[in-house]
N, C-alpha and C positions, 0 to 999 in steps of 0.2 A: 972547149974541152970535150964536150959530148957532141958527136955528130948525130945526124938524124936517126941513126940506128940501122944502117944498111945490113950489118951482120945479123942483128936481131930480127930484122924483117925476113932475111933468108931462113933463119931458124924457124920463125913462126909459120912461114909459108910451107916449109917442109913438114912441120908438125900438123898443119891443117890438112895437107895432102895425104899424110899418113892416116889421119883420123877419118876423113870422109872418102878418100880414094878418088879415082877418076871414073867412078862407076857411071854407067848409063842409067838414067832415071826413067822409070816407066811413064812418068808424066811430063816428058819433055827433057831435053838435054840439060843437065845441071851446069851452073856457072863455075868457073874456076874462082877460088877465093880472090876477092879484089885486093890488090896491093896498094897500100898508102903511098908507094913510091910513084904513083901516077895512074890516073884513071883514064881509060880510053873507051871506045865504043864497047857495048856489052859483048861478052864473049860467048853468048848463046843466042841461037836464033829465036827461041821462044822460052820465056819464063813461065812457070806455072802461076805464080802470083806476082803482081806488081803492087806495092803498098805505097800510098801517098800519106806521108806524115811520120815524123820521127819522135813522137811522144811515147808515153808508156804503152798505149794500146798498139800503136804501129810496131814498135820494137818488140813487144811481147808476142804479137802475132808472127813476126818474122822469125823469132827464135823458135817458137813452137812449130811452125810450118817446116822450116828447114830441117829441124830435128826429126820430122816424120818423112823426110826424103823428098819434099817438094823443092823445086828450084825457085828462089825468091830474090827479088830486087826491091829495094826500098829507097825512096827519095824524100829528103827533108829540105825545105827551102832555106832554112837557116842552120842553127846548131841543134843537136839533139836536146830534147827537153827545154827548148827555148821558150815555149809558151806555157800552157797550163800545168804541164807535168813538173815544172820547177817552182811553181807558185802555190803549192798546197800547204796545208797545215802540218805536213810531214808526219802523218799518223797512219799506221795500220790499225783501224778500229772498226768495231761492229756498227757504230752509229747508234749510240744509246738513244738519242732523241728521235730516231726513225721509228722506234717502238710506238711513239705517240701517234704516228701516221699508219700504224698497223702494217708496216712493211716487214713482216716477219721473215719472209723468204730472203729478202735482201740482207737483213741483219744476221740470219743464220748462216748464209753463205759467207758473209764478211767475217763472222766470228770463227768459222771453220778455217778460213784462209789465214788468219793471224798466225797460228802455230805452224801451218804449212810453210809460210814465208819465213818465219823465224828460223826454221831448220835450214832453209835453202840459202839464206843470206844473213848469217849471224854477225857479220862484220858491219853491215850497213843498217841493220834493224835490231832492236832490242826491247825488252819489256819495260814498261813504265807504269807507275801507280798514279792514279788520278784521284784527287780529293774533291768531293762534291759537298761544299758547305750547304747546310739547310737551316732555314728558319720558317716559321709558320706563315709568313706573308708572301712567300714565293708563288708566282703565278705561271700558268700555261700560256703559250701562244694561243690566242683566241680561236684561230682557224683550224687547229688540229682536230682530227676525229676524236681523240681522247678528251680534249677540252670540251667539245660539244656534247659528248656522251655524259661526262661528269656534270655538266651544267644542267642536264635533264634529270639525272638521278640524284644529285646532291647540290641543288641550287644555292643552299646556304654557304657553300664553299666559295662562291663568287670568283671562280677561276683559279683559286689557289691550289698548289700541289701539296696534297697531304703526304706525310712521311711514309705511310703504309703503301701508297702507290709507287713511290720511288723505290722502296724495298722490293716490291713486286717486280718492277722493271729490272732492277739489278739481279734479282733471282733468275729471271728469264735470260739476262745477259750472261750469267754464269753458266747456264745449263744448255742453252740452245745450240752452242757450237761445239759441244764435246770437249771442253777445256781439259787439258792434261798438264801442260807446262806452266801456265800462268796461275798465280795464286788467286783465291776467291775474294769476294767482297767482304769487308768488315766495317764495323761502325767505330768512329773516332770520337773521343772526348777532346775537343779543341782546347779546353783549359789545361790539359795535360800533355797533349801531343805536340811536337815541334811544328806540325803543319798549321797550328793555330797561332803561332807567334806573329807572322806578318799580317794577320787578318784583324779586322775591326772587332771590338769587344762583343758586338751583338751576335756573333756566330759562335754557338756553343757546341754544336754537333755537326758531324759530317759523315759521309759514306766514302769509303775508299775502295776502288775497283781497278781492274787491270785493262790496259790496252798497250799498244806498241808504237814505237818511234821508227821512222824510216828516213833515210837520206834520199829524197825522191829523185833528184836529178841524177845521182849516181846509180840508182836503180835502173833508169832508162839507159844510161851509157853502158852498163854491164850487160843488159839484155841485148843491146845492139852489138856489143863486142862478141858475146857468145854466139849470136846469130852469124856474125861474120866468120868466126873461127869454124863454124859448122858448114860454111859454104855460101852464105847469103852475100849478096852484092849490096853494100850499104853506101849510099851517095848522100853526103851532106852538102850544104851550100848549093843545092840543086833544086830548082823550081820546076814543077810540072806545068807546062804551058797549055797543053791540050791533051785530051784523051778521046778517042773515037773508036767505035766498033767497026771492024772490017771482017765480015764473015763470022767465024767462031773465035776471033781474037780481038784483043784490044791493042791499038797502036798508041803509044804514049810518047809525046814530044816533051823533052826536058831541056833546060838551059842551066849549065853549071860550069865548074872550073874547066871541064874538057870541051866547052863550047856547046853547040846544039847537037843533040842526039835523039834518036828514036828507038824505043824499046817495044817489044811485043810480049804479050802475056795472055794466058788463057783466062785469067780472072783478075779483076781490079778491086783493090780494097781501099776505100776512102776512110782513112783514120786521121783526117785533118783536124780533129779536135774542134776548137772554135771556128775553124775555117771549113768545117764539113759542108755547110750550106753553099759556100763559095765554090768548092770543088764540084758539087752537084750542078750548080747553075752555070758557072763560068768556065769550068774545065771540061766536064763531060757534056754539058748543055742538055741535060735530061730533065724533062718536066716531072715534078713530083709534088704530092701534097704533104710529104713529110716535112716537119718544121723543127727548128732548133731554137731553144731559148738560151740566150747568153746571160749568165749571172756572174757578176763580178764579186770576187772574194778578196778582201784587202787585209793585210797584216802589218803590225808595227813590231819593231825590235827595240828594246830598251836595254840599258845597263842592267845587270842582274839585280832583281828585286828582292830575292830571298836566298837563304843559304842552303836549304835542303834540295834533294834531287827529285822531288815529286812534282806533279803537275796539278793545276787547278781547273775544275769545270765550274764555271760561273753561270748562274741563271739571272737574267735581267728582268727588270720590271715590265719590259715589253714582251716577255715570253721567250726571247731569243737566248742563246747561249754563246759564250766565248771560252777559249782555253788560254791559260797562262802556263808556259812551258819553259823549263831550263833549256838554253840554246847555246851551242858552240862554246860551252864552258864558262863564258863571261857575260852572257846575255840572257834576256827573257823574251820569248816570242809570244805575242798576244794577237789573237784573231779567232774567227774571221767574221767579216761582214757578208751580207747577202743582198746585193743590189742588182736589179736588172741593168744590163749593159747595152747601150744602143750605138756605140761607135765601133770602129774597127778593133778587133781583138788586140792588135799590137799597141793600141792607145790606152790600154788599161793601166791606170795609175791609182794609188791610194790617195784619195782627195783629202783636203784639210778637214772636211766634214767627217769623213770616215775615221781619220786619225783621231779627231777630237771625240768622236763617239766611243772608240775603243779605250781611250784614256779615261773618259768619264765612267764607262762601264767598269773597268778595272778598279777605279778609285772608290767605287761603292763597296768594295771588298777589302782592299788593302788599307792598312793604317796610314801609310804614307801615300798621299795622292800621286797618281801618275800624270805627268804633265807633258805637253808637246816638247818641252825642252829636254825631257828624258829620252826622247826617241832618237836613235842613232841611224835607223834605216827603215824603210818601208818597202813593201812589194805588193803587187796585185796581179791576179790572174783571172781568166774568164773560163767558167765552166760551161761546156757545151751540152746543156741538158735537153733531153727530148721534150718537145713542147706538148705537154699533156693537158694544157688548158688550165693549169693551176692558177689560183687567184693571186698568189704572191710568189716571189722568188724563193722564199724560205720553204714554201709548201711544194714546189716543183720536185718531181721524183728524182732521186739520185741513182736509180737503177739504170743499167745500160739497156739499150734497144738496138738490135741488129735488124737491118732491113735489106733484103735482096731485091735487085732489079734484074729480072731474068729475060728481058726482051733482047735476046742475043747472048753474047758472051757475058757471064755473070759479073755483076757489080754489087759489092757489099758496102753499104753505108753504115757507119757506127756512130750512134748518138749516146752521149753521156758516159757513165762509168765512174768508178772510184779507184784511187790508187790501190786500195785494199783488195779489190776484186779484179785487178788487171789480168792476173794469170787465168782466172776462171773465164773472164771475157775472151781472152786469147784462145783458150782451149775450146770454148763454145764456138767461136768464129771459125777456127781451123777444122773442127768437126764438120761444120756445115759446108765449108769450102771443099773439103775432101769428098764429101758426098756429091757436091756439084760437079767436081772434076772426075767422078766415077772411080775413085780409089780410096775408100776409107782406110785410115791408118790410126792405130791406137794412140791415145794421149800418153804423155811421158813426163811432163815438166814438174809434177808434184814432188816437192822436197828434193829436186835435183839441184845441187849448188850452182849458184852463179860464180863467175871467176873470183877467186879469193875466198870463197865461202866454204871451202872443204875442210871444216873443223867443227867440233861439237858446238851446239848453240850456247853452251855455258863456258866456252873455252877462251873468251876474249882476254881475261886476266892472265891466263897462261901465255898467250901470244905476246902480250905487252911485256910480261916479265922476261920472256925469251929475247925480245929485241933489246931490252935494257941490259941484259947479260952479255949479249954478243956484240952489241954496238954501244960501248960505254959513253960515247960522245952525245948520245941522245939523252934528253931529259924525259920525265914522265909525260908531260903534255905533248911533246913531239911524238913519242912512241905511241901514245893513245890516238893521236890524230891519224897516224899512218895505219894503224891496225883498224880503226873505225872506217877508214876510207878504202883500204886495199886488202885487208885480211892477211892471208898467207902470202899474198904477192908483195907485201911490204918488203920482204927479204929480196925479191927480185929487183926492186928499185934501189935498195941499199947496196946490193951486190957484195963486193969484197972490200967495201970502204972501211978504213981503220980510223979515219978522222973525218970531221965535217968537211974539211977542204977536199977530200977525195970525192965528194958529191958534186964538185964543180961550183959554179957561181951561185952565191946566195942572193936571193931576190927579196928577202924579208919574210917575217912570220913563219919561218922554218921551210919555206918553199925554196928548193934547190934546183939546179940545172938538171940533175939526174931525174927528179920527179917530173919536171916540166917536159923533158924529152920523152919520158914514159907516157905522159898524157897525150902528147902529140902523136906518138907512134902507135899507141894501143887504144886510145879512147877518143879519137876523132876531134881533139881540141884543135881549134884553128887560130883563135886569137885570145887575148888576155881575159876578156869577159867570160869566155867559155870556162877558163880555169878558175878564176877568182870568185865567180858567182854561181857556177853550176857544178863543175867537177869537185870543187871545194867551196867553202864560204870564207876564204881568206881575205876577200874584199873588206870584211869587217875590221881587219887588222892592218891592211896595207894602205900606204899613202897614195895619192894621185900620181906622184912621181915614180913610186915603185911599180905601180900598175903600168905606167907608160914604158918603163924599162922592160917589163915582161913582154909587152906588145912588140917592142922593137926587136927583142931577142927572137920571138916567134916568127916575125917577118923575115929576119935574117935566115932562120932555119928553113923556112919555106922556100926562099930564094935559092939556098944551097941545094935543097932537094930538087928544084927545077933544073939547076945546072948539072947535077949529077945524072938526072934522067936524060938530059939532052946529050951528054957525053956518051 
């Protein structure tokens, strides 16, 4: 019923051309917007930037750079956000526990970004309240600077966290970032507050503070999409085989759907995430002393463990912390672990040991024990932390590190980073790259909406109500999912539909042909796994047979696209 979207592609191409024009760029001839109807050899002789990696850092840099007038190409070996960027705890947060490591600059920057990002993407991010239960026997992680300092000053505490210290930390958390939208910390009586109902009787008091949720993989896809609409050349399913300096340029060999191609660029950005070391040593073949520490973070998803919409911040007897978070309406997300990872990044899996650790950890707080039988899904990702020589994975810095190799055409290697600070990292990186290329351009991305985010930060309820009014065949869950995924663009997916049947084939869990074609046309979705585990989390609701049907449909659409291009 729904074709690939030839007419829509023509409209988008015209829109893009009208937006950015065919202007000559001072830093190299800019690319024509890449059309999903078929990629061929690069349309420019030289790009200003070539970015390796389609995670949050790579796509954030691409968006920022092309918005400053630079010509940009980006290559991702698989799907956007296929690695670390879709395996986070899904939080925009300041990092409360980082205060114990005296990482005040990192915490302040992250806290400032929370509200900046809420304004720019109110459809895929929203405020959440976190409940931190407290009792007198709670302990620090032994290796934190705060723990060591307290052991000297107050040895009789024997590593325990006093309530006054937690209050002090939360006071800093409330004030460091210039909070305006989010509510302040408060103290809870768990005997009276609904947050105490699912918890064991030993917890009588708690602190409640603010942080934010984000749909991490959608964040990446929307940055890539915005970059493309502004003129960036986005290549997915495209592996960078080699990169070498030739005079003042980089020559980059890639292998992808269009076959073997070579691109040229004035600067190369290594945003490979956990593959950053492999890119340095195997792709660019440059000797460096810079190192990356791979740390695996695993999560479990269970059936919903409690009825309210707040999250829990749990402190363990080993000094570590985990979160328990309402997830996708029907589930609870629990994580994360911190384990050094020694295999290939693609081999990261939540082990039985990690699953059992998270179950046991949560069971020390919840009245009803969490068992492996309660787990419906697990996922794991690898954080590419800068190797600062920390004694443990938990203690390794979460701050990002930018390293330039200037022995010829510039190479920027990116280590670490957090979802929360991806925009600041991107801004910092592009500032430096503009200076390297001799053309400083002002930053612009703060509070600028991502696609679908052009509405007030507190306007989600109004959007949902509008969909329910104008599309009576939707129910509240369906309308909420569409608004939380697409914001104002939900109406473009629904179009002139008067009934559910007008949206084409139904694949299950409210996924329709209209939405699936939208994801293929606009958001680089290539196969079912891209849709059901990254663009959405409908894999939690779909059967194996339903997912196979989605894959078959997408393969048919891709084949039709090839036939149309050949004709």
